[in-house]
N, C-alpha and C positions, 0 to 999 in steps of 0.2 A: 504416588505423589501429595504432597503434606502441602497445604494452602494456606492462608492465616489473611484476613484483613483487617486493615486499619481504617477508622476513618475518623480527621482533624480539619480542622483550619488549614490553609494554604502556610502560613506563617508555623505551623506547629510543625512540620512533617519530618525538619533535620532533629528538632528535638526530640522527634520518637522513634526515630534510630539511633542517635544517637548516645539517646540512653540506654535504650532494650535491648538496639540489636535484630537481629531478626535471627529468633532460635527458637522452634516450636518447641523442641525440649524445656525449655525455662519458660515458658509465655505457654504453653496448650490454651488456645479459646480464650485467651485473658481478653480479649475485646468482644467476644461474640458475644451468642447469646447467652446469660450467665443459670447458674447453678450451684448448691452445694454440695459436698460432698464428706461422707464419711472416709477420706481415705488420709491414712495416715502419714507425716513425713518428718520429714529433718527440718526443723527447727532454730531460730539462734537460741529464744528462749531456754532455758534448762533447770530441769528439775531442783528443787532446796534441797543438798545433801540428802540425806539419810533416809530411807524408806521412811514412812509414817509406821508404828504398831510395829521395830523395830526391840527387840530387848537389845539393850547395853546392860552387861553382865561384869560386875569385878569379884575379883576374889584374891585378898594380900596375903602377904605372908613373910614370917619374919623365920627366918635361921639364924642360930646358936651355936653355942658349946657350951658342952658342961664337961670338965676335966679332957680329960680325950675323945667324948662324945659328941657330935651333932645331934641335933633335932633340928626341926618344925614346927612352929606354930599358924594354923591358919586361921584367917578372919570369918567371919560372918559372910556369905553372899550378900552384894546389893544388888540391884536391877534397877531399872529406868525404861520404861519403853517411852519410844517416839512419839513425839505428840504430832498432828499435822497441820501442817504451812498451808494456809487458801491464797494462794496466786496462780493469776492465767494472764497471759499476753495475745493482744488480738495487734494483727498482722496483714495491711493488704499486697495482696499479691499481683491484683490490676495495674498496666501503667496509672502512675499518676494522673492520667487525663483518660477517660473510657468513650470516642467517639458517637457519636448517637446524632440522627438529625428530628428534627420536632413529632411528634403524631406517633415515634418508637413505641413498641410495647415489649413487652419482658426482657427488658435493657439489663444487667448486671453489672457487678462487683464483684470479683472475687477476693475473697480472704482466709487465713486461716488463723484459727483460736486453739492454741497450749494451753495445757494444762501443766503453770510452772511452778505446781506445790509440790511436796512430798508424796501425794497419796492421792488413791482415785477419789475422784471428784464427779457430781454433776453440774452440767450450768446450765444454767437459762440465757437463752440467747433475744435480742431485741433487734430489730431497723428504724433508724431513725429520717426521716427525709424531708423533714423543715428545721434546716438551720440554717443559721443565718448569715448573713453575708456572702449568697449568692444570687446569681440573681433568677431563680428559678429556681419552686419544689417539687422535685420528682412525685411519682402519685405512684404509691405503694402499689405494685404485681398483686392478686389473689392467686393460692397467698405468696408471702412475698421473699420467705426463705428456705432455702430448699437444701438435703444432704444430696449432694453430688454420687448417688448412691454406686454407677457403673464407675467412676472415677474419668467421666467419658472429657472431661472440663466443657461443656455443656448443657442447658435445659435440654434432656429428654425424655420421651417416658417412661423411665426404670428410676427417674432419681423421686426423691422422699422428702415431702412436704415437710414441714417442720412445724409442728405444734405444740404450744410451749406448758409444759408438766404431763406433756402426754409424751415426746421421747426426744429430752434432752441429752444431749450427746453428754457420754459417762465417759468419762476421760482417766486414765492409770495414768503418772504421773511423765513425762516427756513425750505423750501422746499428744495431737494433734487432729481436727477436724477441716476441714476444708471446705466453706461454708461462702455462698452467694448469696447476696439481697439483690431483688427482682422487682424491679422499677416500670410503669410505663414514662414516656417523655411527652410532656403537653403539645400538644397541637402546634401552641401559640410559642413553643422556644424557637429563637434565632438562630442563625448564627452567631459567633463567639459568646452565647449563653454560657453560663456553665451551673450546673446542679451539684448539690454534693447532700453525698446519704451515708450515713454511718450506721457500723453493726457496736453493737456491747455485748458483753461474754460477763456473767457475775455466778458466782460459785453459788450453785442452791444451799449452801450449806449456812453462810451466810459473809458478809461484809462489812464493811466501816473504816475506822483509823487503824492502822497497822497496830500488832498487839491486842488489837481486842481478843477477848477467849472464849469459845463457845464448849462449855464445859460438855465432857462427856460426850465432844460431837464426831469428832474424829475418826481416821480407822482404827476400828478392834477397838473402839472404846476410849480411845486417847481425847484430851483435849485439841479444838482446832482454833489452830490459830491466825487470823486473819496475816497475811505476808503485804510486801512492802506495796502490792499493785494494788491492795486495798481489798482484795478479792472480788475486781470487775476491773475490767480495762475497755478501750476504746477506741477504733479505727475510720477513716472518712477515705473517699473516694471522690473522687470529680467525673461528673459526665461534662464532657463536652460537646457545645452543638457544630455539628461542619458540614460542611457543604462538597466537598471532593473525598475520595474515598481511593486511600492507595492497597493494592493486591501483589501479596510476597506470595508466588511458588516457588517451593523449593523441594530439587530432585538431588539424587545420589546414583553413581553408577561405582560399583568397585571390579578392580580388575588386578588379580593378583599376581607376582611372579611365575606361574607355575601358566599362565597364559589361562589361565577361569577367572573365575568371579566371587568367589572365598574372600570374608574377609578375615585372614589368618595374619599376624603381626607381619608387615612389609608390603602386603598391600594397600594399593591408591584407593582413595575413594575420591572421585571427581563430582563437585559438587557445584548443580546449576539453578540460578535461580531469576524469577523474571518477574520484575515488578512492573505493574498495570495503572491505570488510574481511569477512574470513573468518577465521571462527576459532570459538571460546566466549567467549576472554577481550573485554577494554577496552584499547585503543592512547591511548593516555594525549595527554594534550598537544598534539594534534598542530600541524606548522607543515605548512604548504605554500609553499615559493620555488620560484621559476622566473630564471632567470639571461633576461636578455634578450637575443637572439642580435645578437653581431656585425651590423654595416653591416646596423642595421634600430634606427630609435626607438621608445621607447614612444610609445602613444596616450592622453593623459592621459583619465582620466576612463572608460575601458574595463573596469576589473577588475569584475569580477562575483562572485559566490557564491548559487549557487542561483538564481540572474537577479533576485538582490538588487542593484542599484548601490553598490561601495563605496567612498571615497572614497582617495584617493593619498596621504592625510597618513597620519602616524602623532598618530592618534585614539584617540575609543572604539570605532570599529567593527575589524570583522577584518581588514581589508586595506589593505594600504600600499604604494607604490611608494618602492624605496629605489636611491639611487645608489654608495653603501658597504658593506660596501668591493668591492660591483660593483653593477652596475643591475642590478634586480630588484624583480616584485613578492616579497609575500608577504603570507599569508593564513590564519591560525589559525585555524582546526580543532576544538578541544577535543578533549573527551574522542570517539571513535568508536568502534560498534560494531559487528557486521552486520547490523544492522538498518535501513535505507536509507543512500543516499551520498551524497555533497557534490562540488557541481558548479561546476568555478572558470574564469571565461571571460576574456579580458583580450586587447587587439588593438596590430598593431604595422605600423608602416610601414617601407619597403625604401626605403633609402637610392640 
């Protein structure tokens, strides 16, 4: 069974389900205990052009005729070595609000640091939790930054603490590392309070105004030139103190066309998600969304809530199958309390 937990204020439930759905593949452990990871992932940021240190070689030729004969003149060869661009991107992977309660310890927010320059570069990481505009300042745990060495998506014994100048992540162009900043939540924080934590990454070679040159400090002895990011970047995440917890546990069962349970093309995957609530509050206007996985097709008419069939259209019942903005199923769950649970079922076939 795959399970994960969200905590948030009652009025924020619909927003979390709406924006992020219930997809543990996309958000593994994003709201659980935090950690950082040296796991390389795909990212929107892309390296700048040709790899630093690459030689660009050019030789010209001129062909001509002398009487009935032809000849060729060859120029000298010119070579230029591509300089290094210093660029970095930091993106938050956790939801906009990471739900916590006052007094929580070792709670984290997940970020991805990507080398968007064109050469291998080491990056210095800094976590700041004293940020203006929030209701409380999270307290940095000790240590406050980890690499998720085991790629588990949460803080575990196998993870490696970050120490500035000792194990700065060295990333090739386009490579990324998953980083989780870890904080304790003050006991005095109350429902509705928000605390902000920020992660900053900067190129060890140097930062500055775009175009700043660090002579001879780039790859293969080339110059290093500060790119559009200034050689540093940051992103922030929020802790939201909440008094109600919504839990979603998802299971799957495979039925193939040969009477077995192999995940072959044409086989059906039956998904079941059980939504429960803990705490004394009410999670209002809850909405369940689950994106249809890539390489599968939704089974029309398979959507059910608490064993009752739902129609696929946007009509009077609680369920619908949508194709925009993403192909997904939606079920309006209404107000949820700790009394009882909600069970959603639907199916897809493997293409």
